[in-house]
SERO-4910 file (N, C-alpha, C, O; in steps of 0.05 Angstrom, whole numbers):
BEGIN
 pado doro    nc1    nc2    nc3   cac1   cac2   cac3    cc1    cc2    cc3    oc1    oc2    oc3
  Unk    A   1226    -31    238   1203    -31    252   1178    -24    245   1178      0    240
  Unk    A   1152    -38    242   1129    -26    232   1113    -29    259   1114    -49    274
  Unk    A   1095      1    263   1078      0    274   1049      4    263   1042     22    248
  Unk    A   1031    -15    273   1001    -11    266    985     -3    279    980    -16    299
  Unk    A    970     20    277    955     37    295    931     52    291    933     73    279
  Unk    A    909     44    298    893     68    296    869     50    314    872     38    335
  Unk    A    841     53    296    820     47    318    802     42    294    805     48    270
  Unk    A    778     27    311    753     11    291    728     30    309    734     46    327
  Unk    A    706     27    301    682     33    311    666     14    306    667      3    284
  Unk    A    648      7    324    624    -14    324    599      5    340    604     26    351
  Unk    A    571     -8    340    553      1    359    559    -17    386    563    -42    386
  Unk    A    557      2    412    562     -2    430    560    -33    442    576    -46    456
  Unk    A    536    -39    431    523    -65    446    537    -89    425    528   -112    424
  Unk    A    561    -80    408    577   -100    391    600   -107    404    613   -127    399
  Unk    A    608    -82    426    636    -78    422    652   -104    433    674   -111    424
  Unk    A    635   -122    460    642   -138    468    643   -170    454    659   -188    455
  Unk    A    620   -167    442    628   -187    421    640   -186    402    648   -208    393
  Unk    A    647   -165    390    674   -156    370    696   -171    390    705   -192    380
  Unk    A    704   -166    412    734   -167    418    729   -192    432    751   -202    435
  Unk    A    718   -201    437    710   -237    448    724   -249    416    746   -259    421
  Unk    A    721   -250    398    720   -256    381    752   -256    355    761   -265    334
  Unk    A    759   -234    382    794   -228    366    813   -241    392    837   -239    390
  Unk    A    804   -252    412    816   -266    425    839   -285    408    863   -288    412
  Unk    A    824   -293    392    846   -320    373    865   -309    353    882   -324    344
  Unk    A    863   -284    345    873   -267    330    897   -254    343    917   -251    329
  Unk    A    897   -245    366    914   -234    387    931   -259    398    952   -258    410
  Unk    A    916   -280    392    936   -293    409    961   -313    382    983   -323    383
  Unk    A    942   -309    362    960   -326    335    980   -303    326    999   -311    312
  Unk    A    979   -267    335    985   -253    329   1019   -258    350   1042   -260    342
  Unk    A   1009   -259    375   1030   -258    384   1054   -275    387   1077   -271    396
  Unk    A   1038   -300    375   1053   -318    375   1077   -320    348   1099   -331    349
  Unk    A   1062   -305    323   1075   -301    304   1110   -296    295   1121   -276    306
  Unk    A   1118   -303    287   1153   -294    285   1154   -263    281   1136   -251    269
  Unk    A   1177   -249    295   1166   -215    285   1147   -208    300   1134   -193    286
  Unk    A   1136   -210    322   1121   -195    329   1120   -192    358   1109   -207    374
  Unk    A   1134   -168    361   1136   -150    383   1115   -137    407   1123   -130    429
  Unk    A   1093   -135    400   1062   -129    413   1041   -127    397   1044   -116    376
  Unk    A   1018   -136    404    988   -141    387    977   -137    412    978   -148    435
  Unk    A    965   -116    400    931   -112    423    909   -104    411    912    -87    393
  Unk    A    888   -111    415    859   -101    404    840    -95    431    829   -112    445
  Unk    A    841    -76    433    830    -57    465    805    -41    464    803    -22    449
  Unk    A    786    -48    480    763    -20    483    777      5    490    794      7    507
  Unk    A    766     23    476    772     56    492    763     58    518    743     47    527
  Unk    A    774     67    527    763     76    559    741     96    559    728    100    579
  Unk    A    736    108    534    713    144    546    698    129    521    674    123    526
  Unk    A    710    122    490    676    121    472    670     92    471    684     74    462
  Unk    A    645     89    484    640     51    482    630     41    451    612     26    447
  Unk    A    646     53    430    645     50    408    661     48    393    657     44    369
  Unk    A    689     52    409    718     50    394    734     25    404    736     17    427
  Unk    A    745     14    380    759    -15    394    796      6    386    805     21    369
  Unk    A    803     -3    405    840     12    389    850    -13    384    842    -34    392
  Unk    A    873     -6    363    886    -25    343    919    -13    349    925     10    345
  Unk    A    934    -30    359    961    -30    361    975    -57    361    970    -77    374
  Unk    A   1000    -52    338   1011    -79    334   1042    -66    326   1044    -45    314
  Unk    A   1063    -80    334   1087    -76    322   1098    -96    324   1100   -113    342
  Unk    A   1109    -93    300   1132   -126    284   1157   -100    277   1160    -76    274
  Unk    A   1175   -132    280   1205   -121    273   1204   -115    249   1220    -96    245
  Unk    A   1188   -125    224   1190   -111    199   1169   -118    187   1157   -138    195
  Unk    A   1160   -103    161   1145   -109    140   1136   -138    128   1114   -146    120
  Unk    A   1158   -148    128   1155   -183    122   1149   -191    147   1141   -214    142
  Unk    A   1148   -190    164   1133   -205    195   1102   -202    187   1085   -218    182
  Unk    A   1103   -172    189   1069   -161    181   1060   -176    160   1039   -188    164
  Unk    A   1068   -178    142   1054   -191    112   1054   -222    112   1039   -236     98
  Unk    A   1074   -231    130   1072   -254    137   1045   -267    152   1027   -283    146
  Unk    A   1052   -250    173   1023   -263    192   1002   -255    179    984   -272    184
  Unk    A    992   -234    159    964   -222    144    953   -240    127    964   -249    107
  Unk    A    931   -248    134    921   -269    120    889   -246     98    898   -226     86
  Unk    A    867   -250     97    851   -234     86    842   -212    109    820   -201    112
  Unk    A    855   -212    118    835   -189    140    817   -196    167    824   -212    184
  Unk    A    793   -180    167    777   -181    188    753   -207    175    744   -209    152
  Unk    A    748   -223    198    729   -239    188    698   -233    172    687   -215    185
  Unk    A    683   -239    152    660   -230    145    642   -216    167    633   -193    164
  Unk    A    639   -237    194    629   -224    213    643   -202    223    629   -182    226
  Unk    A    668   -200    230    682   -172    243    681   -151    225    679   -129    236
  Unk    A    680   -149    193    671   -128    173    641   -124    178    632   -103    170
  Unk    A    631   -135    186    592   -129    186    596   -118    212    589    -94    208
  Unk    A    602   -120    230    603   -102    254    614    -68    259    608    -51    275
  Unk    A    635    -69    234    651    -50    235    636    -17    215    630    -13    191
  Unk    A    635      0    241    613     19    227    645     41    210    644     54    189
  Unk    A    662     38    222    683     56    213    710     42    222    715     30    243
  Unk    A    728     48    196    764     36    212    778     64    202    774     77    182
  Unk    A    798     68    227    819     93    218    847     76    220    861     88    237
  Unk    A    862     48    206    885     44    224    895     41    199    884     31    179
  Unk    A    929     55    202    952     54    184    977     39    200    981     32    223
  Unk    A    992     38    175   1021     22    189   1041     44    181   1043     54    159
  Unk    A   1057     52    203   1085     74    202   1106     46    202   1107     24    212
  Unk    A   1124     65    182   1155     51    182   1169     63    205   1166     87    208
  Unk    A   1179     53    217   1197     64    244   1229     65    237   1238     46    225
  Unk    A   1242     82    243   1269     77    237   1292     79    257   1315     70    257
  Unk    A   1271    100    278   1289     92    312   1271     95    336   1251    108    336
  Unk    A   1281     81    358   1269     74    375   1276     91    404   1300     89    409
  Unk    A   1263    105    420   1277    116    445   1262    105    469   1240    111    460
  Unk    A   1258     97    487   1251     88    517   1246    120    531   1260    141    533
  Unk    A   1217    110    542   1211    123    558   1210    128    587   1207    148    601
  Unk    A   1213     96    594   1216     91    614   1241     74    627   1240     60    647
  Unk    A   1268     79    606   1290     80    615   1301     46    612   1323     37    620
  Unk    A   1278     32    599   1287      8    597   1296      5    567   1283     10    548
  Unk    A   1323     -6    569   1332      0    542   1326    -28    521   1336    -33    499
  Unk    A   1310    -39    532   1301    -57    508   1275    -51    492   1263    -67    477
  Unk    A   1268    -27    499   1244     -6    483   1219    -41    474   1197    -38    463
***
């Protein structure tokens, strides 16, 4: 399993337009083979921060989904980005749900 997690920052007035531009990406990702979860969301505390979380069955699934990255418009809006991929060897459910 691969988890992609982190955040990007944008100007506060750019956050809502940025997120609106991500709706189709989230829809495409969630339909992609091997996608277990995919979210791009506004941070509850920092008006500049957008949180990124993706969970994939495998690195191959991530690679198949990825294209050239953010659009030029999205890249221009980003002030900074801190996003990384994590290879996961084991999963333990915290909610008692065995499907994790």
